[in-house]
Kinemage of the C-alpha trace (Angstrom):
@kinemage 1
@onewidth
@group {chain A} dominant
@subgroup {mainchain}
@vectorlist {calphas} color= white
{ca met a 1} P -13.886 4.884 3.696
{ca arg a 2} L -11.709 5.417 0.677
{ca asp a 3} L -11.927 2.941 -2.165
{ca tyr a 4} L -8.815 1.344 -3.567
{ca thr a 5} L -7.720 -0.015 -6.918
{ca lys a 6} L -7.562 -3.812 -6.970
{ca ile a 7} L -4.191 -4.869 -8.344
{ca thr a 8} L -4.081 -8.330 -9.922
{ca ser a 9} L -1.241 -8.173 -12.460
{ca asp a 10} L 2.331 -6.992 -12.965
{ca lys a 11} L 1.109 -4.328 -15.380
{ca glu a 12} L -1.346 -2.875 -12.857
{ca leu a 13} L 1.305 -2.960 -10.131
{ca asp a 14} L 3.850 -1.195 -12.339
{ca gln a 15} L 1.317 1.527 -13.145
{ca met a 16} L 0.597 2.048 -9.451
{ca met a 17} L 4.298 2.080 -8.531
{ca his a 18} L 5.033 4.779 -11.105
{ca glu a 19} L 2.459 7.271 -9.818
{ca lys a 20} L 3.859 10.448 -8.261
{ca leu a 21} L 2.957 9.004 -4.838
{ca ser a 22} L 1.152 5.732 -4.186
{ca val a 23} L 0.283 3.382 -1.356
{ca val a 24} L -0.077 -0.360 -1.904
{ca tyr a 25} L -1.657 -2.526 0.797
{ca ile a 26} L -0.945 -6.251 0.517
{ca ser a 27} L -2.992 -8.864 2.341
{ca arg a 28} L -4.217 -12.440 2.238
{ca asn a 29} L -7.755 -13.821 2.600
{ca ser a 30} L -6.835 -16.012 5.571
{ca cys a 31} L -5.217 -13.161 7.538
{ca ser a 32} L -7.477 -11.761 10.259
{ca val a 33} L -5.015 -8.955 11.051
{ca cys a 34} L -5.120 -7.930 7.371
{ca his a 35} L -8.918 -7.722 7.438
{ca ala a 36} L -8.920 -5.676 10.648
{ca leu a 37} L -6.250 -3.250 9.432
{ca leu a 38} L -7.569 -2.514 5.925
{ca pro a 39} L -10.508 -0.296 7.050
{ca lys a 40} L -8.129 1.707 9.255
{ca ile a 41} L -5.782 2.275 6.313
{ca gln a 42} L -8.759 3.240 4.138
{ca leu a 43} L -9.746 5.873 6.727
{ca val a 44} L -6.231 7.323 6.723
{ca met a 45} L -6.202 7.383 2.919
{ca glu a 46} L -9.365 9.543 2.909
{ca asp a 47} L -7.102 12.427 3.974
{ca tyr a 48} L -4.856 11.907 0.922
{ca pro a 49} L -7.088 12.012 -2.160
{ca ala a 50} L -4.153 12.854 -4.464
{ca val a 51} L -2.248 9.719 -3.427
{ca ala a 52} L -2.959 6.618 -5.515
{ca phe a 53} L -4.152 3.713 -3.369
{ca gly a 54} L -4.041 0.066 -4.365
{ca his a 55} L -4.767 -3.270 -2.720
{ca ile a 56} L -3.292 -6.650 -3.565
{ca leu a 57} L -4.737 -9.940 -2.358
{ca thr a 58} L -1.869 -12.395 -2.621
{ca asp a 59} L -4.395 -15.211 -3.042
{ca ser a 60} L -5.272 -13.900 -6.499
{ca tyr a 61} L -1.849 -12.474 -7.458
{ca glu a 62} L 0.715 -14.863 -5.977
{ca glu a 63} L 3.609 -13.613 -8.152
{ca val a 64} L 3.650 -10.366 -6.175
{ca ala a 65} L 5.468 -12.093 -3.312
{ca gly a 66} L 8.492 -12.763 -5.485
{ca lys a 67} L 8.310 -9.492 -7.382
{ca leu a 68} L 8.292 -7.356 -4.210
{ca ser a 69} L 10.043 -9.749 -1.790
{ca ile a 70} L 6.978 -10.132 0.423
{ca phe a 71} L 7.481 -12.679 3.205
{ca thr a 72} L 4.585 -11.856 5.496
{ca val a 73} L 1.296 -9.962 5.460
{ca pro a 74} L -0.068 -7.384 5.957
{ca val a 75} L 2.371 -5.103 4.144
{ca ile a 76} L 2.122 -1.416 3.304
{ca leu a 77} L 4.390 -0.027 0.615
{ca ile a 78} L 4.742 3.594 -0.425
{ca phe a 79} L 6.126 4.299 -3.891
{ca ser a 80} L 7.060 7.399 -5.827
{ca glu a 81} L 7.740 7.191 -9.548
{ca gly a 82} L 8.884 3.574 -9.353
{ca lys a 83} L 10.957 3.874 -6.180
{ca glu a 84} L 9.993 2.242 -2.911
{ca leu a 85} L 10.037 4.860 -0.162
{ca leu a 86} L 8.604 2.883 2.759
{ca arg a 87} L 7.876 -0.704 3.660
{ca asp a 88} L 6.047 -1.688 6.810
{ca ala a 89} L 4.943 -5.235 7.528
{ca arg a 90} L 3.153 -7.407 10.052
{ca phe a 91} L 2.773 -5.009 13.002
{ca ile a 92} L 1.714 -1.817 11.278
{ca arg a 93} L 1.021 1.213 13.441
{ca val a 94} L -1.613 3.368 11.784
{ca glu a 95} L -0.456 6.697 13.231
{ca glu a 96} L 3.165 6.030 12.242
{ca phe a 97} L 1.942 5.241 8.736
{ca arg a 98} L 0.050 8.549 8.666
{ca glu a 99} L 3.139 10.455 9.847
{ca ser a 100} L 5.286 8.806 7.175
{ca leu a 101} L 2.753 9.659 4.504
{ca asp a 102} L 2.646 13.292 5.701
{ca lys a 103} L 6.440 13.573 5.437
{ca met a 104} L 6.575 12.035 1.965
{ca lys a 105} L 3.723 14.166 0.696
{ca val a 106} L 5.512 17.347 1.867
{ca leu a 107} L 8.777 16.256 0.233
{ca leu a 108} L 7.059 15.644 -3.081
{ca glu a 109} L 5.318 19.028 -3.047
{ca his a 110} L 8.676 20.851 -3.163
């Protein structure tokens, strides 16, 4: 499974958001769905080594909810150079996430 960068501050989040293409997974310790989904997302991310991959636990970085308008978890965000390209929350379908990532990766290669 692919490792991720733990994001615990605004500075780290801003760095991740400004990568050419990045995925940020947001979860909470008390969320069983979050814990079950993270390994599946890590497996998908193995196929995208050039895409930056970060994880935020809202328990240790509570300000992220206000900064990114997060109202529920889990959340997957895809960014490119500071712009949010995709937001998926709560009921995240892994294959749809993969398809979205494929499309965005192709767009950025041109």
